[in-house]
C-alpha positions in Angstrom: 0.0 0.0 0.0 1.4 3.3 -1.1 1.0 6.0 1.6 2.3 9.6 1.9 5.7 10.3 3.3 4.2 12.8 5.7 2.0 10.0 7.2 5.0 7.8 7.9 7.0 10.7 9.3 4.2 11.7 11.7 4.1 8.2 13.2 7.9 7.6 13.4 9.1 11.0 14.5 11.4 10.9 17.6 11.0 7.2 18.0 12.7 5.5 15.0 13.8 6.3 11.4 12.2 5.1 8.2 14.7 3.3 5.9 14.8 5.0 2.4 16.2 2.5 -0.1 17.1 3.2 -3.8 16.0 0.7 -6.5 17.0 0.4 -10.1 15.6 -3.0 -11.1 13.2 -5.9 -10.3 15.7 -7.8 -8.2 16.3 -4.9 -5.9 12.5 -4.3 -5.6 11.8 -7.9 -4.7 14.6 -8.0 -2.1 13.4 -4.7 -0.6 9.8 -5.7 -0.3 10.6 -9.2 1.1 13.0 -7.7 3.6 10.5 -5.1 4.8 7.6 -7.5 5.0 9.7 -10.1 6.8 10.9 -7.5 9.3 7.4 -5.9 9.5 8.8 -2.4 8.7 7.3 0.5 6.8 9.7 1.9 4.2 10.4 4.4 1.5 11.3 3.5 -2.1 13.7 6.0 -3.6 14.0 6.5 -7.3 16.8 8.7 -8.4 17.1 10.8 -11.6 19.7 8.2 -12.8 17.4 5.3 -12.1 14.6 6.9 -14.0 16.9 7.0 -17.0 18.5 3.6 -16.5 15.6 1.8 -18.2 12.5 4.0 -18.3 10.7 5.7 -15.4 7.5 3.9 -16.4 9.3 0.5 -16.1 10.3 1.3 -12.5 6.8 2.5 -11.6 5.3 -0.7 -13.1 7.7 -2.8 -11.0 6.6 -1.0 -7.9 2.9 -1.3 -8.7 3.4 -5.1 -9.3 5.4 -5.5 -6.1 2.6 -3.7 -4.2 0.2 -6.3 -5.5 2.5 -9.2 -4.7 3.1 -7.9 -1.2 -0.3 -6.4 -0.2 0.8 -6.2 3.5 3.7 -3.8 2.6 3.3 -0.1 3.6 5.6 2.3 1.8 6.0 5.7 0.2 7.6 6.5 -3.2 10.1 9.3 -3.2 12.2 11.1 -5.9 15.8 11.2 -4.7 18.1 14.1 -5.5 15.9 15.7 -8.2 16.5 18.9 -10.1 13.6 21.3 -10.6 12.6 19.9 -14.0 12.5 16.3 -12.7 10.6 17.3 -9.6 7.9 18.9 -11.8 7.7 15.7 -13.9 7.2 13.5 -10.9 4.7 15.9 -9.3 2.7 15.8 -12.6 2.8 12.0 -12.8 0.7 11.6 -9.6 2.7 8.5 -8.7 5.1 9.9 -6.1 4.4 10.4 -2.4 7.2 13.1 -2.2 10.0 14.7 -4.1 13.4 15.9 -3.2 14.7 19.1 -4.7 18.4 19.4 -4.3 19.5 22.9 -4.8 22.1 22.7 -2.0 24.9 23.5 -4.5 23.4 26.9 -5.1 23.8 30.0 -2.9 21.5 30.1 0.1 19.0 32.6 -1.3 18.9 30.8 -4.7 18.3 27.5 -2.9 15.3 29.1 -1.1 13.9 30.5 -4.4 14.1 27.1 -6.2 12.8 25.1 -3.3 9.9 27.4 -2.8 8.8 27.0 -6.4 8.9 23.2 -6.1 7.0 23.3 -2.8 4.2 25.5 -4.2 3.8 23.1 -7.2 4.0 19.9 -5.0 1.6 21.1 -2.3 -1.0 22.0 -4.9 -1.1 18.3 -5.6 -0.8 17.1 -2.0 2.8 16.0 -2.4 5.5 16.5 0.2 8.9 18.1 -0.5 12.3 17.3 0.9 15.0 19.9 0.5 18.7 20.0 1.4 20.8 22.5 3.2 24.6 22.1 3.5 26.7 20.0 1.2 27.7 16.4 1.7 31.0 15.3 0.3 31.5 12.3 -2.0 29.9 11.1 -5.2 26.4 10.0 -6.0 25.6 9.6 -9.7 26.1 13.1 -11.3 26.6 14.8 -7.9 30.2 15.3 -6.8 31.4 17.4 -3.9 35.1 17.5 -3.1 35.9 17.0 0.6 37.2 20.6 1.0 33.9 22.0 -0.3 31.6 19.9 2.0 30.0 22.0 4.7 27.7 21.2 7.7 24.2 22.6 7.9 24.0 25.8 9.9 21.2 25.5 12.5 20.1 29.2 12.2 20.0 28.9 8.4 18.0 25.7 8.7 15.3 27.5 10.7 15.2 30.4 8.2 15.2 28.0 5.2 12.2 25.9 6.4 10.2 29.0 7.3 10.8 30.7 3.9 10.3 27.6 1.7 7.6 25.7 3.5 9.4 22.4 2.8 8.2 19.3 4.7 11.5 17.7 5.6 15.1 18.8 5.4 18.2 16.8 4.5 21.0 18.1 6.8 24.8 17.8 6.4 25.9 16.4 9.8 29.0 14.4 8.9 27.8 11.8 6.4 29.0 11.5 2.8 27.8 10.0 -0.5 29.4 6.9 -2.0 31.6 4.1 -0.7 34.6 6.3 0.2 33.0 8.3 3.0 35.5 8.9 5.7 39.2 8.7 6.4 39.7 7.1 9.7 37.0 7.0 12.4 34.3 9.7 12.3 31.1 10.1 14.1 28.0 12.1 13.2 27.9 15.6 14.5 25.2 15.2 17.1 25.9 18.7 18.5 24.8 20.2 15.2 21.8 17.8 15.0 20.7 18.8 18.5 20.9 22.5 17.6 18.8 22.0 14.5 16.2 20.1 16.4 16.0 22.8 19.1 15.2 25.4 16.3 12.9 23.1 14.4 11.1 21.0 17.1 8.9 18.2 15.6 10.2 18.8 12.1 11.4 15.7 10.2 15.1 15.7 9.3 16.8 13.4 6.8 20.2 11.8 6.7 21.7 11.3 3.3 24.8 9.2 2.6 24.0 6.9 5.5 25.4 3.5 4.2 27.7 1.8 6.6 30.0 0.3 3.9 30.5 -3.0 5.9 34.2 -4.0 5.9 33.2 -7.7 5.5 31.4 -6.8 2.2 34.3 -4.8 0.9 36.8 -7.6 1.9 34.8 -10.2 0.1 34.4 -8.1 -3.0 38.2 -7.5 -3.1 38.9 -11.2 -2.6 36.7 -11.9 -5.6 38.6 -9.5 -7.8 37.4 -6.1 -6.7 39.6 -3.1 -5.9 37.6 -1.1 -3.4 40.1 0.5 -1.0 40.0 2.8 2.1 36.2 2.8 2.4 34.4 3.5 5.6 30.8 4.4 6.3 28.4 5.5 9.0 28.4 3.6 12.3 25.0 1.8 12.3 24.9 2.2 16.1 24.3 5.9 15.5 21.1 5.5 13.5 18.8 5.2 16.5 20.4 8.1 18.5 20.0 10.3 15.4 16.3 9.2 15.1 15.7 10.3 18.7 16.9 13.7 17.7 14.5 14.1 14.8 16.1 12.2 11.9 13.0 10.5 10.5 14.4 9.2 7.2 17.7 7.5 6.6 19.0 7.1 3.0 20.8 3.8 2.3 22.0 3.1 -1.2 25.7 2.2 -1.4 25.4 -0.7 0.9 22.8 -2.3 -1.4 25.2 -1.9 -4.4 28.0 -3.6 -2.4 25.7 -6.6 -1.7 25.0 -6.8 -5.5 28.7 -6.5 -6.4 29.7 -9.1 -3.8 27.1 -11.6 -4.8 27.9 -11.4 -8.5 31.7 -11.3 -8.2 31.7 -14.4 -6.0 29.2 -16.2 -8.1 31.0 -15.8 -11.4 34.4 -16.4 -9.7 33.2 -19.7 -8.4 31.3 -20.6 -11.6 33.3 -19.2 -14.4 31.5 -21.2 -17.0 28.1 -19.9 -16.0 26.3 -17.3 -18.2 22.8 -17.4 -17.0 22.2 -14.2 -15.0 19.1 -15.6 -13.1 20.9 -17.9 -10.6 23.1 -15.0 -9.2 19.9 -12.8 -9.4 18.2 -15.2 -7.0 21.1 -15.3 -4.7 21.1 -11.5 -4.7 17.4 -11.2 -3.9 17.9 -13.5 -0.9 21.0 -11.6 0.3 19.3 -8.2 -0.2 16.2 -9.4 1.7 18.4 -10.3 4.7 20.3 -7.0 4.4 17.2 -4.9 4.4 15.8 -6.7 7.4 18.9 -6.1 9.4 19.0 -2.4 8.5 15.3 -2.0 9.6 16.2 -3.6 12.9 19.0 -1.0 13.4 16.8 1.9 12.4 14.1 0.8 14.9 11.4 0.5 12.1 11.3 -3.3 12.3 8.2 -4.6 14.0 6.3 -1.3 13.6 4.1 -2.3 10.7 1.0 -3.3 12.7 1.1 0.0 14.6 1.5 2.0 11.4 -1.4 0.2 9.8 -3.7 0.9 12.8 -2.7 4.6 12.9 -3.3 5.0 9.2 -6.8 3.8 9.6 -7.7 6.5 12.1 
């Protein structure tokens, strides 16, 4: 069942975070739905601008509709991840999305406000929520690249002003995370001090954590043993998900970790079976492994086991 992002945020706020997972194909969709149904967790499906181009946006939407029929007990929202203004309008017009993200964080503060406000006005007219971003995360995600020296944390005072002037429904904050597999050098924690200040200025307002994959060392090691060359990678400590949720982080984006699972499964499969050319056997392995991965992440986010409560509250 597709619901609004706002509905999920209202139920989860201050208690746990909703996992927001990117999908690009049917195998990811099947693993995601299975994992969330098995762990009894509400979730958010994220479709990026790149994913909409990978095959065709209508293909992804059809996959999601089909999965919703296959798993009628699932409760989820559909979200545009890192959209530009044009893509946001296209998604708003489609009527399929629960929410859209306008990412104008690379523009100057006033320009970011101006662009975000236009998208908010268009989205709210159709009953769709808007996520915006303030501050810049380092790292690489599809066509977004921010050098480490240009990354900057979200200023709490600016966050308050930004939300009031744009009317956005949630805000992605830069609090120490980074996009991609090469997130941190050495040990780094989230900037909980910044998060606390933002929450104090925006009480009850849903915050979003981008670049929140943990980049598990065991996954990277197995990929490298199977012929990969991923070096010096480190991600977010999964033990920090729930403390962040208690401070208003209501949506946690996880994408890179899922790609690592896909890479590990396929590298190991074809290493061990070099004469194999059928892509379905490793696809089945991936779906099983991704199901387990999603369920474990939902446990860490605190969203596992919340589905019955979510369903009852949605009926009220």
